[in-house]
N, C-alpha and C positions, 0 to 999 in steps of 0.2 A: 563508369563504374563505380562502384561503392567502395572508395579507399578503407573505410572501418573494416572490410572484411579481412583485410591481412593483420588487424590488431591482433597481439598475443593474448593468449588468457592469462590474464593477469593473478590468477588464484594462487599459481604456483611462483610465483614472483615474490610477494609477499610473505615476511617472517609471519610465521604462526603466532598470536595473540593469547599468550598464557594469560587464559582469564577465565573463570568459569560462567562468565556469560557468553562466552564465543567458543562454540563446539567446533571441532576441528572439521573443516570441509571434506568430503569425501563421496566420488561416485559410487563407492561398495555400500550397497543396501548394508548388509553385515555391520557396517562401521555404525550404523546408527542402531540400537537396540529398540524395540517397543519402549515407550515410558513408562514408567508407573505411576507420575504424578507429581515425584519428590523430587526430581531435577529441578534446577535453578531455573531453566528455560521452558519446563511445562509446571510448575507450580501453581500457576492460576490458570490453567487450562483444564476443562473438563473433558478428560483424558478419554473416560469411558462414551462419551459421545462420539469420538474421533476412530473408535474402535475398526472401523470398516478401512481406514485408511494405514491401518498401522499392520493390518494382517493378511495384505493381497498375496496371493498364491502363485500369480504370473500375470502375464501382459494380457490385457482385457480389450475386447473386440468394439467394445462399445464407445464412443466419443461426444463430445459436444458436439452440437449441429454448429457449422458456423456461417456467417453472412458477411460478406466482404465487399467494402466500397471503399477502391483504391482511385486513387488519383493517376492522369497517365504517369507514366516513369514509373509508378512504385510496383513490384512484383513481388510474387509468393511462390516458395516451393518447398516439398518435404525433404528433409535428409534424414538418413540414419543416425542410430547411436552414436559413432565414432563422431561423425563431422559436428555432430549437435554437441558432444561434450568441447570438441577442438574451438566451437565458435561462442559458446557460455561465456559470462562474465567470471564465474567462479561455481564450482561444485555444490550440489547441496548440503545445508548445514543442519539438515533434522531428517527422520525417517521419510515424512511425508513428502518432502521434495525430492528426495533418492526415488521414489517407489513412483512419482510424477514422471519422472524422466526413463526408469526403467521400464516402466509399464505402458508407457506409448508407442502401441503395437504399429502405428501406421507412423512412425518416428516424429520428428520436430515438427512444428511448420515454421517456417523461417519469410520475415517479409524486409525485402531490402528498398531501402530509399537513399536511390543515388546523391552523390556531390552534387551542391549547388541546388539541390530541389527547393522548389516554392511553390506552393498552390495556397488558392483561398480556400479549399475545399479541404476538411480534415481526412484522415486516414483511418478508417471505420470497420472493427471486427467486434462482431454481435457473437457470442458466444451461448448457445441455451442448450439447457438441460431438460431429459425426461423423464428423471426419475433412477437412473442407472448410477452404478460406482463407477467413475471415469477417472482418467488419468491423463493429464497432457501437458505438452512442453512447446512454449512460443518463445521465439528470438526475434527480437528487432534490430534492425542494423542499419543505423542513420549515418550519410555521409557526411564527410569534411564540408561544413559551411551551408548545408542545409538548412533548411527552416519549415518544421512540420508540428502538425497538430495530429496527437494520437487518441482513438475513442476506446479502449477496450470494455464492452459491457457482458456483465453475466445475468442473466436470468434465466424462469423458468426451475427445475426441480431436479437436482442431481446431489451426489457424496462425491467431489470433485476434489481430486489433488493437484496442484498447479504448480509448473517450474516455468517461471518466465523471467527473459534477459533481455536488458535493453542496452546496446552498445552508442556509444553517442561520439560522433568524428570531431576530430577538432574544428574549434569555432561553430558548431551547428548550434541553433536554438530550438531546442524541445518543450512541447508542453503534451505531457504524456497524463491522460484523464483514465481514470478506472472507476467502474461504477458496478459493485456489488448490489445488483437488484433483483435478489432471489426470490423466489415465493417462498412463502412460510415451510421448515420442515427441511430446505437444502441444508448441507454441510459444506463448509469451504475450508482448505487448508493448504497451505503452500508457502511458496518463497518468491520474490522478485529483485533481481538483480538489477541495478544500474552501473555503468560504467562511464564518467565524465572525461571528455576529451578535452584535450590542451585547449583554454580559453573559449570552451563552448560552455552554454547556460540550459539547465535541465530544469522546468516544473512541473513537479509530480504532484497531481490532486488525485487523491482517494476516497471517494464516497461509499459507505457501506451503511445499507439502509434495509436490508432483508437477510432471509436465511436464519435458522435455527441455532446454527456456531458456525463464526468467520474468526480463522486465526490466519494473518499475515505477517511473514517476516521480511522486512523491507529493508534491502540493504543497498548502500550505493558506497562508491570509492570513484577515484580520480586516475585519468589514464595519462595527465600531466600537469603543470602548474598553469593556475587561471581560471581553472574551472571553477564554477557557481551551479550549486543542488539548490533548488526551492522544493521542502515537501509541506503539503497543505494537505489535512484531511478532515471529514466531518462523518460523522454517525449517529443514528438514532435507535437507542436499544428499549424494545418493547419487555414486558412481562417474560420471563423465561428464558429471553434470547440473550446470548454470549457474543459478544463482538471483541476481538483484540488483534490491536495492531502493535507488532515491534519492531521497532526503527534502529538501525544501527547505520551511522554514519563514518567513515573511516576515512580519515584526513591522512591521506597517505603522500601528498604531494604539498610543496610548500606552495603560498599565495594564493590558495582556494579559499571557497566561501561556503556555507550552508545557512539554511535559515528553513525551522521547521515550526508549524502552529497545527496542532490537531486538535478540534471543539467536539465535544460529544453533548447528547441530552439524552437521558434516562427516564423511564417511565412505567412502573407496574412491576408488581412482587415477583423477585428473582431476575430482573435485569440486570447484567451485568457486563460493564466495559472493562479491559485492560488496557493501557498504553504504557510500553516501555520502550524510553527513547535513551540511547547510547551512544556519545560523540567519543570517538578514539582519535587523540591526536597525537602523531607519532612524533620519533625524534626527528626526522628529516621534514617535516610538516611545520617550517616555520615561518610567521608574516602569515597565518591563516585566521579568518574571522568565522565566528560561528554562534549560533543562539537556537534554542530548541524550546517551546511550548506546550501544553497541555493544558485544556480547559475542560471541566466538566458540570454539567448543569441538571440536579436532581429534581425533576418534576413532581415527584411523587415519593411515599413511605415504601421501602421495602426493596430498593433498587441499591445498587453496590457499584462504586468506582476505584479500580487501582490504577494508580500513577505513578511512575516509579523513573525521574529522569535520570541520568549519568553522564559524568564527564570523565574521560581517563585521560589525563594529559602527561606526556613525556615530554615535552620542550617548554621552557619558558618564554620562547621569543614568538609570542603570538599577539595581533593584532586585538584580539577580543575574544571571550569565551564565556557562554551563560546560559542558564536555563533557570525555568519554572514552572510551577505546577498548580494548579487550582482545583477543587471542586466545592460544590456547595448549591444551595437556592438561589430562588429568586433573589435579584438585590433591590432589598426594600429601597433603597433611594432613588433607584432607578425609577420603582413601581409608586414611590411618592410624588415625585417630579411629575410623570406622568399625570396621574390622577388629580393632581394638583391642577392640571390645566384642561380639567372636565373629561379627561380621557376614563370611559367606565375600567372598572377592573379586569374585567374579562378581555377587552381589547389591550390594554395595558402591557398585559402577560403574553400575548401573542406579540405584540411589539417587541416586547425585551427577546423573545425566542428568535424570532427573525432577525435582528438586530446582531443578535449571538451569533447565527452561523452566515448571517450576509457577506461579514469578512472573509471567508473562507468563499463561500459561493461566486463570489465577484471575480476573483482569482480563476475561474476556470476558462474564461475567455469565449467560450462557444454558447451565443445565445440560446439555442433550444434546451442545452444541459441545464444551464444556467433556471432556466423557466422552469425544467423539470424537477429539479431541486427544491425551489422555493413550493413547487406543488408537492413535493412528497413533507416536506416540513410542515405547510397545511394539513395534509391528511392526517397527520401524526398528532397534530395540535386537536385535531377534530375528536380524534379516538379518545385524547386525555379530557377532553369537556365532556364527551359521552359518557365514559367511566367514571367520571367524577359526579356527573349529573343523576347515572343510577345512584352511586354510593349514598 
C-alpha cells in the first residue's frame, strides 16, 4: 500500500501568499483570465504564441501517446476529475494548468509507487505528440521510505498544456528527471508541483532542449520538517526559440533545505531564455537552509537571457539563504588557460561549454540520459560552428 495516498491536499491548508508573484491557486478556469502579457507572471512570455492553450473551448479527445516501463510493484490507473483534485499537490496557478486539468477528457493518469519500494530500474514514462492541441494531467505518488528514479520524457510535435503533481512520502528518496525533447515547432506550457514528505529527499532535474516555446511553472513545498529539495536544470536555446523556467520553493516547514542550480546556453538571433527563481521562507520555517543560482552563457550576438532571483523572508531564524545570477559570454580567462596549454581555440570553446553543463548533467545519475544530454550539447555546438562558418 502506498501510504502517501492519504496525504491531505495542502493547498487549502496554507495561508494565501499576498504577493504579485503568486497568483491565487484555483481549479476554476474562470479565475485565470486570458493574460495580456502585462501581468507580472506573464510579462516575459510571448503570449501570442500560447494563444491556443489559453482559449480551449472544451475537453479534447486527443492526447499524447504514452509508453510506460514500470518495474514490478509500480502501478498506473486513470481517475476522474474529482479524485484527481483530491490527490493533487495544489490547484493550478495559471490558465494553462487549469485548462490542462479541466480538458483532460480521459482523466488524470496516476502512477503509484508503494512504500519501501526500491529498484535498480528507473520508472519511465515517454509522452509523444503528433501535432494536435493536447491537455494532460499526471500524478506520481511515492510511498514512505521508497527509493525511485522517475524519467518523464516529452518528444514529437504538439501544442501541449501540462499539469503534473509529485507527492513524495515521508523518508522517501526520489530522483525526478524530465526531458523536454520536442521537435521544432512544439508549444509546451504547464505547472509541476512537488510535495516533499517529512525527512524525504527529492532531486528534480529538468532539461529543455527542444520546441518553439516552453514555459514551465515548477513549484515545491514541504509536508513536514526535515525535507530536502534539490532542483537542477539545463537548457539550450536556439534562434527564435523561447525557453522559460519559473521556480517557486515554498519553505512552509522548519528544518527544511533547498538548493537550486539552473544553467543555459543561448545562440542565434531571437533566442530568449527566462529563469525566475523565487524562494519564500514563511514565519514557521525556522532553521531552514536555501540557495538558488542561475547561469547563462551567450554564445552569439542577438540572443537574450532574463534572470530574476527572489527571496521572500518572513523569519530571521534561518540557517542560511542566498541567491546568485550571472549572464555573459565565454570566460576569457578559461579560454586563455586552455589555449596556453596548446589547445586550439575551437576545442577550447567546446571544453568550456561542456564543463559549464557537466556539473548539471552528472547529477542525473542515469548513464544513458547523461550520455544523451552530452550528445545534444555536442549537436548544438556543431550547429553553432556551422552557422559561424557560413557567416
